[in-house]
N, C-alpha and C positions, 0 to 999 in steps of 0.2 A: 725332451724327447717325446714325440707323440705316442700316446698309449694306443693299445689295440682294443677296439670295442668288443664287448662280449658278443658271441655268436647267438643268433636268435634260436630260441628253443624250438625244436621240431624241424629245423631246416639245416641241420648240420651233417657233415660227412662222418662225424664221430660216432654215429649210431650203427656203423658197420658191424655185422656179426663177426665174432672171433673165429675166423676160419683158417688162419695161417699158423701152423705149428712149425717146429724146427725143420721138418722134412720139406714142407711146402715153401718155407722161406728160403731154404737152400736152393730148391729148384727155381724159384723166382729170381734169385740172385744169379744163378748160372744162366738162366734164360736172358737176363739183362746184359750180363758182362760177356758171355761167350757168344761173340757175334761172328757167324760164319761169313758174313758179307765182307769182312776186312782181312780174312786169313790170306787170300790170294795177294792182296796188296802188300801185306807185311812180308810175304814170301818173295816179293819182287826185290827186296833188299839183298837176297842171296843167302848162302849158307851162314854167313856171319850174322844174319838176322836172328838165328836161333840163339846165338850167344847173347845178343842184345835183349831177347826176351828174358833171359835169366838175369842179366845185369840189372835191367829196369825193374824186374820183380823185386830184387833186393833193395834198390835205392828208391823205388817209388811205390810199387804195388803193396808191399808189406807195410811201410809207413802209412800209406793211405788206408789200409785195413785197420791199423791201430787207431787212427784218428776217428774213423767212422764208427768203430766199435764203442769208443767212449761216448761220442756224441749221441749215437743211436740208442745206447742203453740208458743214458741219463735223461735224454729228451726223446722218448719214443712216440711223441704226439703225431697225430695226423698232419701231414704236410712235409715231414722230413727235413730236407735241406732248407726249405723256406723257414721253418720254425727255428732252426739252429742259428741262421743268420739274423732273423728277426730278433731273437732273444739277445744276441750278442751286439748287434749294431743298429737295431731299431727297425720299425716297420717299413721305412722307405727302402732300405737295402734288402730287407727280407722280401719285399714285393718285387724289387728288381731281379733278385735271384730267381724267384718263382717264375717271373715272366720270361726271362731268358732261357730258363730250364724248359719252359713250356713251348716257346716259339721255336727253339732249336729242333725239337722233335718234329714239328711241322715242316721245317726245312729239310730234315734228315730223311724222313720217310720216303720222299720221292726218289732219293738216290738209292735206297735199298731196293725199291721196286723197279728201278732201272736194271739192277742186277737180276732181279726176278725175271723181268722180261727178256734180258739178254740170255739167261740160262734157259728159259723156255724156248727161245729161238734156236739156240745151239742144239738142244736135245730133241725137241718135239716139233718145232714149227720153223723150219729153215726159211720159208718164204714170208715170214712175218714182216709186214710193212712198218715203217716208222710211225705212221698214224695209229696202227693197231697197238704198237708198243706204248704209245702215249695213252691210249684209251685204257689199256690194261693197268697202267700205273694209277690212273685216276680211279678206276673201279676198286682197286685194292685199297686205296686211301679211304674210301667211303665204307668199305667192308670193315676196316679198323674202327671207324666211328661206330658202326652198328654193334660190333662186339664190345667196345668200350663202354657203351651206355648200359649194357646188360648188368644185372647185379653181380657184384664181385665174387659171390659164391659160384657163379657160372663161369664168368670170364677168366677166373684164376686157372681154370683147367687148360686154357690155351698156353699160358706161360709154362705151366707144369709139363705139358706134352711137348712144347717146343724145347725145353731144357733137355729132356730125354732124347729128342730127335737130334739136337745139335751134337750131343755127346756121341750118339751112335754114328752119325754121318762123319764127324771129324775123326773119330777113332778108326772107322772103316777106311777113311782117306789115308790115315797113317799106315794101317795094316796093308792096304793096297800098294802103297809106296814101297814098303818093306818087301812085299812079294815080288813087285816089279824089279827091285834092285837085286834080289837073289837070282832071278831068272836072267836079267839082261844087264845087270850093273846099273849104277846110278846115272841118271841123266846129267847131273852136275857133279863136279868134283867135291868130295868131302874130305880132302886132305887137311892136315892140321892148319896149314896157312890160310885156308878158306874160312876157318872159324874165327880168325883174329879180326876184330873190328878195325876197319880202315875207312877213312872218308872217301866216298865215291858218289857218282851221280845218283845211284839207287838209294842214297840216304834221303832223297826227297820224300820217300815213303816212311821214314823213321817215326814221324808223329803218330802214325797208325798204331804203333805198339802201345804207347801210353794211352791213346784214345781207347784202344781195345781193352784196357784194364779198368775203365771207369764203370761205375754203376752200383757199388756197394750200398750207397745211401738210398737207392731207389725203393727198397723194401719199406723204409720208414716213411715214404710218401703216403702209404696206406697203413700208418702205424696203428690206427684204432682196430684194424682187422687182425692184428697179431695176438696170439693167445698169451704168451709170456715173453714180451720183447726184451725185458731187462736180462733175462737168463739166456734167451736164444740168439739175440743179435750177435754177440761175440762168437758163439759157437758156429753160427751160420757163416760168418766171415772166414773163419779158419778152414772149415770143411770146403766151402765153395772156392776159396782162394787156391788151395792145393789142387783141386780138381781142374780148375780153369787153366792154371799155368801148365799143368801136364798135358792137357788136351791141345792147347794152343801150340806148344812145342812139337808134339807128335804130328799134328796136322800139317804144320809148316814143313816138317821133314818129308811127309808123304807127297806133298806137291813137288818139292825140289828133287826128290828121288826119281820121280817119273816124268817130269816136264822140264825141258831145257829153259833156262832163265830167259833166253832171247825170245822164246815162244810164249812166255807167260803173259796172259791178259789179266788185268786187274778186275775185269768184269766177269769173265768166264773161266778163270783159272782153276777153280775147284772142279767144275764139270769137265774141263779139258784133261786135267790130271787123272781124274777117276776113269775117264773114257780110255785113255792110254793104258792104265793099269789093268782095268777089267778086261779089255780086249786082248791084252798080252797074256794074262794069267789064266783067265777062264773064258776062252773063246766060245762064241755061240750062245752065251747066256746074256743076251741083250736085255731080257726082261729084268734081270737083277740090277743091272746098271740103271735102267729106267726107273725102277722102284726107288733106288736111292736118290735119284734126281728129284722125284716127287717129294720125298722126305726133305731134301735140301730146300726145295721151294717153300715147303711148309715152315721151315725154320726162319726164313725171311719174314714171313707173315707173323709168326709167333713172336719174333723179336720186337716187331713194331707194336704189337698188342701190349707187350710187357712195358715198353717205354711210354706208350701213350697213356696207360693206366697211371703210372707213376707221375708223369708230367701233368696230366689233367687233374689228378687229385691234389697235387701241390698248388696248382693255379686255382682250383676250386676253394682251397683254404683261404687264399687272399680275398676272394669275393665274399666269403663268409665273415672274414675279419674286417670287412669294409675298408681295406687298404688298396683295393682295385675295384673297378666297376662291378656292381652286383650281378651282372649277367654271368660272370665267371663262377659265381657261387650258387647259381641256380641248381637245386638238387631235385632230381626226378623223384617224385613222391613214392612211386612204386618200386623203383630199383635202387634208390639212395645213391645215385651216381651223379657227377657233375655234367649233365647232358648238354647244356648249352656250350660249355667249354669244349666238349668234344666236337660239336658242330662247327664252332668257330675255328678250331684246329683243322678240321677237314677243308674248310674254305681256304685258309692260308696255304695249306699244302697243295691244293689244286692250282692255285694261282702260281706258286713257285714252279710247279711242273710245267704249266703252259708257257711261262716266260722262258724257262731254260731250254725247252725243246724248240722254241722259236729262234733262239740265239745261237745254238751250237749245232754243228753238223754231225759229230760223232757221239756215240753213247759213252765213250770214255771221258770226253770233255764234259758232257752233261753230268755224268756221275761225279767226277772229281770236283767240279766247281760247286755243285750243290753240297757235296759232302764237306768240302773245306769250309764253306759258309756256316753250315750247321755245326761243325766241330768247333769253330772259333767261338760262336755264340754259346755253345754248350759248355765250353771250358771256362769262360769268364766267371760264372758263379762260383767255381771252385777257388778262385782267387780270394773270395770272401769266406768260403766255408772253412778252409784250413786255418786261417787266423782266428776264426770263431772259437776254436778249441782253447786258445790262450786267453781270449777275452772273457769267455764264459767261466774259466777257472778263476779269473780275477773278480768278476762280478758276482759269481755264485759259488764261492769256495765251499759252502756247506751243503750244496746240492748232492744228494746221494748218487754215487757213481758206481754201479755194480762192476764196471770194468774201467780201468784207467790205463793209459798207454804206459809201456815199460820205460824205465829210466828217470822217473820222477819229473821235476821241473825241467832239467836239462834235456831229458828225453822228449818232453812235449815240444820244446823249442826245436830240437833236431828234426823230429818227424814233420813238424809244420814247415820248416824251411825247405827240407828235401822235397816235399809235395808241392810247395809254392814255386820253387825253381823249376821242377818238372813241368808244371802246367804252363808257366810263362814261356819256357823254351819251346814247348809244343805249339803254342799259339803263334809264336814268331815263325816257326817252320811252316805252318799252314799258310801264312801270308806269303812266305818266300817261294813256295813251290807253285809253279805255273805249269799246267798240263801242256805237253808238247802239241803244237799246232793251235794253241789258244792264244789270242791276242792278250798281252799283259794288261793293257788298259781295261779291256772288258772283264778279265778275271779279277783284277784289283777293284774295279768298279763294283762288281757284285759282292765280293768278299768284304772289302773295306766299307763300301757304301751300305751294304746290307747289315753289317755289324753296327755301324754308327746309327743307322735308322732304327734298328731294333732297340738300342739303348735309349735313344730319344723317346721312342714310343712308350717304353717302360716307365720312364720318368713322368711323361705326360699323363699316363693312366693313373699313377699315384697322385699327382698334383690335382687331378680333376676330382678325386674322391676325398682326399685328406686335406682339409683347409684349416688354417693357413699353413702352407708348406714350411714357413719359418718355425713352426712348432717343433720341427725336428731339432 
């Protein structure tokens, strides 16, 4: 197995100031995992979707938290998921993990900002042209780059503020739905039969729930900036996990209480639901609705700042370890951030935006196709991360583990298998679901072809730097 070269002194991301305590770590995790941009899509499943949120929390989200807590407390190094896979399976697979983790965020960001532009059009700019929509998406991408390059002592405030904003917006969405239901009755039936899961066409959006639970490991991507990771990582996962599940379920209820399922748009669902609720319950207070919409728009931006920080710091670690081209590991001397990685990220995201706007006629098709590609690429590294728990236990049995998953050896296997099955099932569903009105060949060409190309490029990057490849 090829060894990982020592990082050059004075050019490492490990010199980050210790700025993340338990509170900041919890906010960072909430900002990463609590994604307002997918709530409307999960609500499209219907009332039974709320039941599925709870079921998947038990069989996937909680086991995922167990695994991440053990890995994150035992290996809190800068790079997070990259370090865990590298230590378990070698630098080749570690680099592939970091690469896919990094490039998926570049694919994903345009879809989030399609929602940003769609919400902006619905609330404030009804006459927005498609050209302006595309320009707004690209400008926001480069704003992310600008914030990400700043020192983490400054950029961390965006995820912190975004976490608070998301909780406020989604809780208000739930409260508004309750108020609407008290005054008008619920827009959809909430009878007992509606809560029972049953296969239907709307299950095309089922993978959104598992996808919306991902992100516990992101905090460890900036592990060197945590004050006491071995103590705080498990606590952060428990606190953030409970908060995230509760808010997701309450927000989903808020949408379904006020907006008929047939009228629900996966792009503007939150704005539409809140508009109905606000206008029904507090007529004449348009300024309040507008204020919450501005906060919602900020959450889209803050979410991408959070993920871009985690992904670029993970990819920066590969450049510093010399398992990927050194350009990724270039560290800004003033800010101690991977500046070149952020710029390359912005270029890829811009190209993805331009290509998809040229291919698809509707914002729904643009959103779902980009989102599906990014999701598939994003989830593949987890197929390596979860087995890393078992491999590292075998390779490093004496490594101090401040937290271990419950259930001993049998528990470790159980949680790993549950997580692995959940990820594999979600990837298959993302390939299977084709947006209405989108040619299947085009959709599969982008999702399948884009995924294959991403994997090939990742291997080529590693082979170019680490020679001979047979050393693995």
